[in-house]
Steps between C-alpha positions, in 0.01 A plus 500: 500500500410517869413829669579519872200729558216619278580854609821453294296431187608741226402515136756685294348844444730716294508624145767253390326177596180544304290451813337768713298408807193722545363333810469182704254339736527196720181307421569233760764439765598178668694188398372569147510870418360666189629835378339706223721740308390769257784553253594668174752343262694593190707283268796740471614808693400720206150352459195658662360346817215253448237392749376489759530126554396290798750252639393253769780318683458216752769442760538200729666516840797263509766448766739745329237773447254552213501323164318623188280206401272634229419814311236631266563802279245674283649563157279780371333794672167369363530193725515724806197695375313171443585381851373825651180479293442141612540597866251784454257266320527247780428781748779390731472678832777519755 
């Protein structure tokens, strides 16, 4: 799937899809763009929401627009907690 513009990027965010976007950040912009999403999911419409999960998506600029090239999704909330702890331990400063 090719997106004409990254401003058109939409994750389905309603109660029927099992995906709810809580936030997004563009981590890098350019010919290769990285977008971080914070999402909740649920397996069925009746199930409780689970998360939060971190999704990282990489998009490449192509002649038709933007193509999703790779993605990384955490699969448990603990993974997000471990990532945050590692960044604190590494004392990353912006």
